[in-house]
C-alpha positions in Angstrom: 0.0 0.0 0.0 1.1 3.5 -0.6 1.8 5.7 2.3 -0.2 8.9 2.6 1.5 12.0 1.1 2.9 14.3 3.8 0.8 17.5 4.2 2.1 20.8 3.0 2.7 22.4 6.5 4.9 19.4 7.5 6.9 19.7 4.2 7.4 23.4 4.7 9.0 22.8 8.2 11.5 20.3 6.8 12.6 22.5 3.8 16.0 24.2 4.2 17.1 27.3 2.5 20.3 27.1 0.4 22.7 29.7 1.7 24.5 30.2 -1.7 21.3 31.5 -3.2 20.4 33.9 -0.4 22.3 37.2 -0.4 23.8 38.1 3.0 22.0 40.7 5.1 24.0 44.0 5.1 23.8 45.7 8.4 23.5 49.4 8.6 22.4 49.8 5.0 20.2 52.7 4.4 17.4 52.2 1.9 16.2 55.5 0.5 12.5 56.4 0.7 12.4 57.4 -3.0 14.4 55.5 -5.6 17.0 57.5 -7.5 15.7 58.9 -10.8 17.3 57.7 -14.0 18.5 60.2 -16.6 16.0 60.7 -19.4 16.6 58.7 -22.6 16.8 60.7 -25.8 13.5 60.7 -27.6 13.2 58.5 -30.6 11.3 60.3 -33.3 11.4 60.8 -36.9 14.0 63.3 -38.1 11.5 65.9 -39.2 13.9 68.8 -38.5 16.7 67.3 -40.6 17.5 69.4 -43.7 16.2 67.5 -46.8 19.5 67.8 -48.6 21.3 66.0 -45.8 19.1 62.9 -45.9 20.6 59.9 -47.7 18.4 57.3 -49.2 18.8 53.7 -50.3 16.6 50.7 -51.0 17.2 47.2 -49.6 15.3 43.9 -49.4 15.4 42.0 -46.1 16.9 38.5 -46.3 15.2 35.5 -44.8 16.4 36.5 -41.3 15.2 40.1 -41.6 18.6 41.6 -42.1 19.2 44.5 -44.4 22.5 45.2 -46.1 23.2 48.9 -45.5 27.0 49.4 -45.7 26.9 52.7 -47.6 24.5 54.3 -45.1 26.5 52.9 -42.2 29.6 54.7 -43.5 27.6 57.9 -43.9 26.3 57.6 -40.3 29.8 56.6 -39.1 28.4 53.4 -37.6 30.5 50.3 -37.5 30.0 46.5 -37.4 29.6 45.6 -33.7 27.8 48.8 -32.7 24.8 48.2 -30.6 21.5 49.5 -31.8 17.9 49.9 -30.7 14.7 49.8 -32.8 11.5 51.8 -32.2 8.4 51.4 -34.4 6.4 54.5 -35.0 3.3 53.9 -37.3 4.8 52.3 -40.4 8.5 53.2 -39.8 11.3 51.5 -37.8 13.6 54.0 -36.2 17.1 52.7 -35.6 19.5 54.4 -33.3 22.9 53.6 -31.8 22.8 52.9 -28.1 25.5 51.5 -25.8 22.8 49.3 -24.3 21.1 48.3 -27.5 19.5 44.9 -27.9 20.8 44.2 -31.4 24.3 44.5 -33.0 25.3 45.6 -36.5 26.6 42.5 -38.3 30.3 42.1 -39.4 29.2 42.5 -43.1 27.3 45.7 -42.4 23.9 44.1 -42.1 21.2 45.7 -40.0 19.1 43.2 -38.1 15.4 44.1 -37.9 13.3 42.2 -35.3 10.4 40.2 -36.7 7.9 42.1 -34.5 9.2 45.5 -35.7 9.0 44.3 -39.4 5.5 43.1 -38.9 4.4 46.3 -37.2 5.9 48.4 -39.9 4.5 46.3 -42.7 7.9 45.1 -44.1 7.5 41.5 -45.4 10.3 39.2 -46.4 9.6 39.5 -50.1 9.2 43.3 -50.1 11.8 46.1 -50.4 12.3 48.9 -47.8 13.3 52.5 -48.2 16.2 53.4 -45.9 16.7 57.0 -44.8 19.9 58.0 -43.1 19.7 61.2 -41.1 23.3 62.0 -40.1 22.3 65.1 -38.1 20.1 62.9 -35.8 22.4 59.8 -35.9 19.4 57.9 -37.0 18.4 55.4 -39.7 14.7 55.1 -40.6 13.3 52.1 -42.4 10.1 52.5 -44.4 8.1 49.9 -46.4 8.0 50.9 -50.1 4.2 51.0 -49.8 4.6 54.2 -47.8 6.6 55.8 -50.6 4.1 54.7 -53.2 1.3 56.2 -51.2 3.2 59.5 -50.8 3.9 59.6 -54.6 0.3 58.9 -55.6 -0.8 61.8 -53.3 1.8 64.0 -54.8 0.8 63.0 -58.4 -2.9 63.8 -57.5 -2.0 67.3 -56.2 0.0 67.9 -59.4 -2.9 66.9 -61.6 -5.2 69.3 -59.8 -2.7 72.2 -60.2 -2.2 71.5 -63.9 -6.0 71.5 -64.4 -6.0 68.4 -66.5 
C-alpha cells in the first residue's frame, strides 16, 4: 500500500534554504525612501527637422532572417559593425538608433538586423523592399516599407494633376 502523502505544512517545516542562493544581510544599509531617478533617454522620433538635402536614401530587401545590407548608409552615419542598436516602431516606420545598451548589433558585413515584430508592425514583409533613410544630423536610420513611398507619390501626383487642371 502507498503511504499517505505528507501534508504541506509538514513539508514546509523540513525544507531548508540554500545559503549560496540567499544574499547576505547587510547591516546598517540605508534604503532611500524614494528611488533614484534615471536620466531621461533621448526621444526616438522621426528626423522631421533634418535638412532635406542632408538625408541619404537607399533601397534594400530583407533577407530570410530580416537583415538589411546597409553598408553605404552605415559609412555615412559613421556606424561600425559591432555597434549596438535599438529599434523603435512609429506607425509604419522603424527608427534605428545607436545605443550602448542596444538589444541588437550591426553585423560584421554591415547588415542591419530588424526584429520580426518590428518588421510586422511596420508592414515590411520578407519579399518586399524597404526604403532606408539615413539622417546624419540625428544619428538615426529610418526604415520604411515601399508602400509608404508609393502612397506619398500617388498623393503628390494627385496634387500635381489638380494644379495643372488636366
